[in-house]
N, C-alpha and C positions, 0 to 999 in steps of 0.2 A: 227352775224346775224342769224335769224331763217331759217333753211333749210327744216324742215319737221314738220308738225303738225298732230297728230292723236287724234280724239275725239270719244269716245264711250259711249253711254247711257247718253247723256247730253241734257236736254230740248227736242227739236224736232229732235235731231240728234241720229241716231242709231249707225252708224259707218262711220266716214269720215276720209279720209287721203289726205293730200294735201302737195305738195312740193312748196318751195319758193326759189327764187334766188335773186341775187343782183339787183340793179336798182329799177325801179318803178313798183310795182305790184298794179293793180287796182282791187277792189272788188265792184261789183254792184249787184243789185237785187231789185225787187219790195219791197215796204214798207211791212213789216211783213214777208218777205221771210226767215229771220233768220240771217241777217248780225250782228245784236246786239247779237244774240245767239253765233255766232262765236267769237265775241269780249269778251263776257262773259266767254266763255270757256278758252280763252287765259288769261284773268284776273285771273281766278281761278288757272291756271298753274303758274302764276307769283306771287301768294301769297294772293289773295283775300280769305276771310273766306268762308268756304264751307257752302252750304245751301241745305238741302235734297229736297227742293221744286224744285230745278233746275235739279234733277235727273229724267230721263225719266221713268225708271222702278226701283222703290225703292228696289225691291227684288234682283237686280243685282248690280254689282260693276260698278261705273262710273270711267272711266280712261281717263285722258288727258295727252298726252305725246308730248313733243317738243324736237327737236334736234337743237342745236345751234353751229355754227362755231365761235369759240372765240379766235382762234390763234393770231389774230392781235390786241387784246384788253388789253393785259397785266394783265391777271387775275390770274397769278400763285400765287402771294402773297395772294390774297383773298382766294384761295383754300387752301393754306398752313395754313393760320390763322384759317380757319374753319375746318381743319383736313379732307379735301375732296380730293379725287383722281382727279388730273387735267387731262383732256382729251381735245385735240384741238376741237374734236367734242363732246360736252357735251350734255348729255340727261337728261332732267328734266321730272319727272313723278309725277302726282298728282292723288290720288285715293280717292274716297268717297265710303266707305263700306256700305252695307246694315245696317241700324241702325243709320247712320249719322256720324260715326267716319271717319276722313280724315287723310291721310298720304301723305308725300312728300318725294321724293328721288332725289338726284343729283348724276348721274353716279352710281345708285343702292345703294348709301349710304343715310340712313334716315337723314333728316334735319328738323329743326323746322321752323315755319312760319317766324320768324324774319330773319333767315339765308336765306330762300327762297326769301323774300321780298328784302333783301339787295342785293342779286345777281340779282334779276329781274330789280332793278333800273339801273343796269349797262348794261342790255341786251336789254330792250325794253322801249321806251318812247311813251306813248299813249296820244294823244291829241284830244279833241273835242271842240265844241263851248262852252260847259259847264264845261270844265276841263282846264281852263287857269289861275287858281289862282296862279300857280307857277310863273307866270310873276311878281306877286307882291312880290315875295320872294326876300329879299335882297341878300341872298346867291346866288340865280340864277342870279340876275342882276350882281353881282360881277364876277360870273363865265363867263358871256358873255364878260364883260370888259377884264378879264384876258386872255380869248382866243384871243381876238383881239390884245391885247398888247403883247402877247407872254410871259406871266408871269409865265409859268409853272416852270422853274428852280428857279426863285426868290421865288415863293410860296412854293416850296419844301424846300428851305433853311430856309424860315421863319418858316415853320411847324416843321422842325428839331430842331431849337433853342427854339421854343415855347414849344415843347414837352420836351426838356431838362430842360427848366425853370419850367415846371409843375412837372417834376420828382424830380428835386432838391428841389423845394418848398415843395413838399409832404414829402420828406425825412427830410427836415429841421423841419417841423412841428412834425414829429414823434420823432426826436432827442430832440427837445425842450420839448416835452411832457415826454419823457423818463428822461430827466434831472430833470424836476420838480418832477417826482415820485422818482427818484434816490436820490435827495437831502433829501427828506422826510425819506428815508430808510437808508441813508448813516450812520448816527450815530449808529443806531441799528445794521447794518451790521458790522460796525467796532468793536462794542462791542462783537458781536458773534465771529468775526474773532479772536480778541485778546484772547478771552476765549479759543478757540480751539488751538491757537498757544502756549499759556502758558501751555496747557495740555501736550505738548511735546509727541505727539502721534506717530511720525515717529519711526519705528522699534519696536514698542510695540507689544508683542505677548500676547494677553489677556489670553489665556489658560495657558501659562507658568507663567504669573503673578499670576493668581488664584492658581496655583499649589504651587508657592513659599509662598503665603499667608497661604495656608492650612498647609504647612510644618512648617513654623515659628510659626503659631498659636497653633500647637499641638506638640511642640518640646519635652516636657517631656514624653508624651505617646510614641512618636516615639523612644526616647532614651531607655526607659524602655523595650519596645517591642523588639527592636533590640538586646539589651543586653541579654534578656531572651532567644531569639532565638540562640544566640551564645553559651549560657550555655547549651542549649539542645543538641547542636551539639558537644561541645568540653569537657564538664565536665567529669572528670574521676571518677569512671570507667564506668558510665552509659550513657555518651553522645552518641548520634547517631553515630558520627564519630568514637569514640573509640570502640563502639560495632561492627561497621562494620569492623574495622581493625582486631579485634579479630576473627570475622567470616572469614575474608580473610586468617588469619594465619592458622586457623584450616583446611580450605579447601585446603590450599597450601600443606598440608601433603599428600593429596589423589588425587590431580589434575591430576597426571600422570597416574592414573589407567584407566581412560576412557575419551573419548572426551566430554561426557556430563558433567562430573565433571570439566573438563577443561573450558567448556563454563560457568559454574556457577561461577568459580573463576574469569574469565575475566569480567563477568558482575558486580560482587561485587567490583572488582578493579576499573572499570570505575565509578561506583557510588561514591567510595571513592575519586577519583580524582575530581569529580564534587562537592562533599560535601566540599572538601578542598578549592576549588575555591570559592564556595559560602561563606564559613566561612571567607575567606580573604576579599571578597566584603562586608560582613556584618561589619567586623572590620573597613574597609575603610569608610563605610557609617556612622558608629557610631562616627568616628573621625571628619567627616565633619559636623555632626549635632550639632550645638551649639546654645544656646539661644541668640537671637539678638533682644531685644525689640525695639531698634531704627529702625532697618531695617523693622521689622514687622509693625511699625507705618507708615513708608514711603510707604510700599506696600499697607497697608490698605487705606491710604489717596489717593493713585493713583487709586486704584480700585473704591473707592467711587466717585472720580471725574469722572472717565470714565463711570460708571453706571449712574451717574447724567446726563452727556452729552448725553448718549444713550437715556435716558428717555425723556430728553428735546427735542431732535431732532428726536425722533422715529427712531433711527438708530439701526441696528441689530449688528453691529460690529465696530471695530476701523477703518476698511477700509472705511465704509460709512461716518464716522466722518471726516476722512482725505479728502475724496472727497468733502464733504460739505465745508470744510475749503478752498479748491481750488476754489470752485464756488464763495464763498464769496470774496475771493481775486480778482477773475476776475471781479466781480461786482464793487468792490471798485476801482480797476484800471480803469475799463471802465468809472465809474463816474468821476474820475479824468481827463480822456482823453476826456470827452464829450465836454468840452469847446473848446478844440482844433478842434474836429470834427465839432462842430457847426460853428466855425469861418471859417474853410475850406469850409464848405457847403454854408455858406453865400456868400463867394467869388464866388462859382460856380453859385449860384442863380443870383448874380449881373452880372456876365459875360454873362450868357445866356440871361438875361433880356436886356442888352444893345445890344447884337447881334440881338435878336428878334426885338427890336425897330428899329435897323438899317435896317433890311430887310423889316420891315413893312413900313418904310418910302420910301424905293425903290419901293415897291409895289404901294404905294399911288402915287408917282410921275409918274410911268408908266401908272397907271389907269387914272390919270388926263390928261395925254398927249393923251391917246387913246379915251377918252370920246367924243371929238368933231368928230373924224372920225366915231365912232360907231353911233353917233347921225345923221350924214350926211347919212350914209348907210341906216339906218332904215327909215329915212324920205324919201329918194329916192325910196325905195321899196314900202313904203306905198303910195306914190304918184302914182306909177304904179298900186297899188291895189285900187285906187279910193278914197284915202284920201290925196288930194294935200295940205291941210292945217294942216296936222298932224305935231306936233312939240314936241320934247322931251327936258327935262332939267335934267341934271345929277347933283344932289346936293351931292357932295362928300367931306367929312370932315375926317381928321385924328383925331381919338379919343384918349383916354388915356388908355383904357382897351384892353388887349389881347383878340382876338377872333380867331376862327378856321381859318378864312380867312384873318387875318391881324388885323389892328387896325382901319380900315376905317368904317365909317358909310355912307351908300348910300341910297338916296331916289330918285327914278326915277319918275319924274313928267311928265304929258302928257296933251296936249290939242289937240282936233281934229278940232277946228274951230278958225278962226281969231277973235280977240277981246275977247276971253275967257281966263280966268285965268288958269294957270297950276294947276294941282291937282294930287293926287296919282292915279295910274292906276286903282286900283280896285274901285275907287269912281267916276271917270270921264269918263271911257271908257265903251262903250256898249259891249254887247256880240259879235256882229259882228266885232267891232273894235278890241277887244281883240284877236279874232281868226286871224285877219290879222296881228296884231302885233306879235303874236306867230309865224306865218309863216315867217314873216320878220326876227325875231330873229333867228329862226332855220336856215333860209337860210344863214344868216351871219355866224352863228356858224359852219355850214357845211364846210365853206371854211377854217376854222382855227383850227379845232380839229376833232379827230375821234369820231363821234357820234354813239350811239347804234342804233338799228333799231327804226325808227320812224313810228308810226301808226297814221294817221290822220283820225279820225272818223267823217265824214261829217263836217269837219272844214270849208267847203265851203258853208254851209247853208246860204241862203240869198244873194248869189253872182250869177251874170249872165253876159252874154254878154262879152264885152271886158275885164272886170275885171276877169271873169272866165278864159279867155285866158291867161292873165298875171299870174294868180295864177298857171295855168297849166305849164307855162314856168318855173316859179320859182321852182315848185316841180320837174319838169324834170331836171333842172340844179342841184338841191340838190341830186337827185338820181344817178348822175354820180359818186359820191364818197361814196355812202352809200346805205343801203337798206331802201327803203321807201315804205310803204303800205298805200294806200288811199282808204277808203270806201267813195264812192261819188255817187251823183245823177247827176252830171254835165257831159255832153258828151265831153266838151272841155278838162276836166281833164282825163276822161276815155280814150280819144284818145291818151294821152301822155304816157300811160303805156307801159312798156316793155312786160308785161304779163297781161292778163285779166282773172279774175276768176268771175264766175257768181254764185250767191247764189239763190236757188229757192226751192219752196215747191213741194212735190209730194205726191199724195194720193195713198196708196197701202194697200189693204185688210182693208179698213175702218180706216186706221191709216195715219195721215199726218206726213210726215218726211221732214226734211231739207236736201238738197243735194248741192254739189258743183260740178262745171265742169269748166275746163280751156278751154277757147274759142279759136278756131282756127281763122285764118284771116277772112274767110267768115262769121263765126258765130259772130265774133266781129263787123263786119260791121252792121249786123242785130241788134245786141244788142244796139249799139250806135244810130242807126236809131230809135229804140224804145224809147231811152232816149230823142231823139230830138222831135219825133212826136207822141209818144204814141204807144199803142199796134198795131194799124193799120199802117203797114209799107208802106210808099209811095215811089215812085221813087225819089221824091225830097229829102225825108229824107235819103234814101240810098246814094244819090249823095252827100248830105251834110256830111254824116258819112265818106264816102270815102275821101272827101276833108279834113276833120279834121284829119283823120288817115295819110294822106299824107303830 
């Protein structure tokens, strides 16, 4: 329920702050005092599109802020789904900036209009004589039937399996589409996969393979060069190794004369050891290097194949080709398993379909059983509200298609007069009749489900006398379990309120502004007396007001 409303710089309102409580709050005021302005500001807070023409001073920010107590309404899931901070006392703020841009916040988190409107539908229900089209909504009519029938658990079960049916059906469509595409690609994928498998790429070192090719392809040059190098080192008497040995022998005669000569001998001795090791390695390499045309051909063929595959698949190395082979294998295996997955999913679809149908039938049966009781309750209330011949007919049929609310199709037919045919509400009911029907429906709903705040905006237009008293009693009864706010011109309804707020205009410094005041007991008597007899308050009107209040 709404607990506080603050409005600044909106229409004729400079700055208004008003607290609300549970029960029935009455709002009255002379025509043009600003009651519709108050409702307009609240509508803006609840997601109506912003309009700069409604801003009092276009150079300043317009701010409308409302605080709502939502602990008892089960909103946690909504807040979680919309990534909002849940607070038992939630604050909604709407701002219109100079220039026309508007912003909305829920607990200081920015939200878009769709989110705000979705939340608003759960918080406040506004009705006037001209806003009763919801009565003709099949979804709303089924909601009323479900409330009376206590269908909430059944409806939740239906929605669970309906959602599961939709999920599995969507997945099945995706899989069948994937299968269709996969079949077209399967032959080609299998060809590419076999080509990569036959290339035997596992364990292949491309650099090492290229080095082997270069070695085998240049075998004669390598043999000649290694043999020549061996000759330069070992040929007597001018080979490098032999020359170094002679130098070592000569230095050996004088090495003992100084440390420097000793160092020279050590260095040349080390080089001789290294040269001997190098010579041995060269001999070993020369022995290993043999012409192998067959091996050269194999390596050349392997390299050509790898380079061809690299070019074909735009791969940089063997690793990428192996990764591609794995991906192709996965696709081929997945294609082979698609039939199994599709068969399994078809089973899930059918299971969810049958369960959803089962729960839809249970919904239908309970709705059908509840319809006569709802019909009787509505007709009794309407009789009290001056429509003794009002009759309803619930045309409820179990269809074949799944819908959000089950498989039922409902048409609520109505006639207000004897001897007249039934017809759809929106075609045969007048504005005044629709207002009373809406009040009757909400009165029934209030007994069976937790309703949001309801605001009746002059829903009692055209009503007077005893009918006004009955309407007041119904509103009073509704307000025992919910917050109800009624903007009214009727003293009978105003007298039923737990709290009474007056809207009035005030001229200050050549500017007309709208103000609010909560009336005390004595002020309330005077206000209701004015509603009875006009501006000139008489003792009779005061006495009548006191009688109504008591």
